[in-house]
Backbone bond lengths (Angstrom), bond angles and torsions (degrees), N, CA, C in turn:
res aa  C-N    CA-C-N  psi(-1)  N-CA   C-N-CA  omega(-1)  CA-C   N-CA-C  phi
1 M - - - 1.418 - - 1.526 112.91 -
2 M 1.278 111.35 -34.53 1.516 114.94 -179.36 1.482 111.91 -66.82
3 G 1.334 119.51 -35.43 1.452 121.08 178.07 1.513 112.60 -64.19
4 G 1.329 114.96 -41.12 1.482 120.77 177.87 1.512 111.45 -62.37
5 A 1.338 116.24 -45.84 1.414 120.32 -179.94 1.535 112.82 -64.92
6 L 1.319 114.83 -39.77 1.431 117.42 176.87 1.534 112.56 -66.54
7 G 1.344 116.51 -41.30 1.440 119.42 -179.47 1.520 110.69 -65.20
8 L 1.332 117.24 -39.74 1.468 120.94 176.50 1.536 111.85 -61.37
9 A 1.337 113.86 -41.98 1.455 120.11 -177.83 1.574 109.75 -65.02
10 V 1.322 115.47 -40.28 1.482 119.51 177.62 1.524 110.66 -64.37
11 L 1.352 115.42 -47.09 1.505 117.75 -179.78 1.542 112.74 -65.30
12 A 1.357 117.05 -36.52 1.444 120.05 177.53 1.485 111.13 -65.03
13 S 1.327 114.90 -41.13 1.475 120.73 178.93 1.538 112.52 -64.02
14 L 1.310 112.20 -41.24 1.509 117.82 176.55 1.490 109.78 -63.60
15 A 1.302 119.64 -43.72 1.487 121.13 -178.50 1.527 108.95 -64.98
16 D 1.315 117.55 -41.04 1.464 121.81 -176.50 1.570 109.61 -67.42
17 A 1.328 116.08 -45.28 1.418 120.44 177.14 1.520 114.10 -57.37
18 R 1.360 114.31 -46.41 1.463 116.63 178.50 1.495 113.74 -66.07
19 S 1.387 116.76 -42.32 1.466 119.80 176.96 1.533 112.77 -60.66
20 S 1.299 115.20 -44.32 1.456 120.55 179.17 1.501 114.62 -61.74
21 S 1.391 112.47 -42.03 1.439 117.61 177.19 1.571 113.74 -62.04
22 L 1.322 113.49 -43.18 1.448 115.70 -178.83 1.553 111.46 -73.31
23 A 1.344 116.12 -33.34 1.480 117.88 177.58 1.507 110.40 -65.19
24 A 1.320 116.64 -39.11 1.456 120.60 179.87 1.546 112.50 -67.26
25 S 1.310 115.77 -25.89 1.448 119.19 179.23 1.553 113.84 -86.37
26 G 1.298 115.86 2.94 1.448 120.13 176.22 1.541 117.95 102.43
27 V 1.307 116.48 2.88 1.514 119.83 178.42 1.553 105.61 -76.61
28 D 1.365 115.33 140.69 1.407 118.60 179.05 1.545 113.87 -63.06
29 A 1.273 118.03 155.30 1.483 122.95 -170.67 1.484 114.18 -57.96
30 P 1.366 121.69 -48.38 1.486 118.99 -177.91 1.529 111.84 -62.50
31 A 1.301 119.29 -40.37 1.476 122.92 178.49 1.533 110.05 -66.06
32 A 1.323 117.22 -40.79 1.473 120.16 178.95 1.513 111.36 -63.96
33 L 1.362 115.33 -39.98 1.460 119.32 -177.25 1.562 108.17 -69.38
34 T 1.308 115.53 -43.28 1.477 119.66 177.90 1.533 111.44 -60.03
35 A 1.250 116.68 -41.72 1.464 119.81 -178.67 1.548 110.30 -69.80
36 G 1.292 117.87 -32.26 1.470 121.39 174.23 1.510 113.32 -64.80
37 Y 1.342 115.45 -45.47 1.449 119.15 176.90 1.548 111.71 -66.55
38 H 1.339 114.67 -36.39 1.444 118.82 175.52 1.506 113.42 -58.36
39 A 1.305 114.76 -43.42 1.477 119.24 177.77 1.511 112.36 -62.41
40 A 1.382 113.91 -40.94 1.468 117.96 -178.20 1.554 110.67 -68.98
41 F 1.310 117.72 -34.38 1.460 118.62 179.37 1.532 111.65 -72.90
42 I 1.348 115.39 -33.09 1.492 118.24 173.24 1.477 110.38 -63.66
43 A 1.329 118.70 -44.29 1.472 120.77 179.69 1.511 109.92 -65.69
44 A 1.338 119.57 -40.81 1.487 118.53 176.14 1.484 114.26 -62.51
45 T 1.330 117.32 -36.00 1.442 122.47 176.72 1.502 110.49 -63.03
46 L 1.283 117.22 -44.60 1.485 123.56 179.48 1.555 109.11 -63.87
47 F 1.285 117.66 -44.98 1.438 122.41 178.46 1.564 110.64 -59.16
48 A 1.330 116.32 -46.24 1.459 122.01 178.17 1.493 112.95 -63.25
49 A 1.319 118.11 -40.70 1.460 122.44 177.91 1.508 111.70 -64.55
50 I 1.342 116.55 -43.42 1.454 121.07 179.37 1.576 108.15 -64.47
51 A 1.265 117.60 -43.68 1.470 120.55 179.15 1.508 112.05 -60.72
52 A 1.316 117.00 -42.65 1.469 122.32 178.77 1.496 111.37 -64.23
53 A 1.336 116.59 -41.38 1.474 120.61 177.55 1.496 112.58 -66.14
54 L 1.336 115.58 -41.84 1.459 118.51 176.85 1.564 112.99 -64.83
55 S 1.333 114.50 -39.23 1.466 118.72 178.83 1.531 110.12 -64.66
56 A 1.319 118.99 -39.86 1.440 123.61 -179.45 1.516 109.50 -65.86
57 L 1.289 118.07 -35.01 1.446 120.90 -176.75 1.569 112.30 -82.77
58 L 1.318 113.77 -37.44 1.435 116.60 -173.19 1.534 115.74 -94.18
59 L 1.281 116.79 -23.06 1.466 119.46 179.49 1.530 107.36 -103.30
60 R 1.277 116.28 92.17 1.427 120.96 178.26 1.552 110.15 -106.54
61 E 1.299 115.95 144.54 1.429 118.99 179.38 1.573 111.27 -70.13
62 K 1.308 115.80 129.94 1.417 118.10 179.45 1.485 112.23 -76.30
63 R 1.310 115.72 140.95 1.484 120.16 -177.66 1.582 107.58 -74.60
64 R 1.286 112.16 136.62 1.497 115.84 178.12 1.514 107.63 -92.35
65 G 1.301 112.65 141.42 1.491 119.04 174.27 1.511 109.31 -79.97
66 P 1.355 113.36 171.35 1.492 118.71 -176.68 1.531 112.71 -61.81
67 A 1.350 118.62 -28.03 1.437 120.02 -178.13 1.534 111.48 -73.33
68 L 1.303 119.79 -22.28 1.447 122.13 -177.56 1.494 112.66 -96.81
69 E 1.275 121.76 -7.71 1.452 123.26 -174.89 1.542 113.30 -63.11
70 G 1.290 117.89 -36.90 1.464 122.39 -176.99 1.578 110.69 -76.13
71 I 1.279 118.69 -19.50 1.468 121.41 -173.97 1.517 109.80 -73.37
72 Y 1.318 117.61 -40.97 1.465 118.65 -175.01 1.539 107.88 -94.23
């Protein structure tokens, strides 16, 4: 649960920082908010892709020996 809460906090902070930056530069509020969420969703997609790649590389199926083949 802690990882999910931390991830959500990071993404919310990223969205807020992007929205605030655009609003300060003169972009209207709805467009700035949309751009902030867009940046957060892009970051979340990258995090998920990296996690999937690491899972595929690190979690390999162990080979079963001849003694274990009849058990499963």
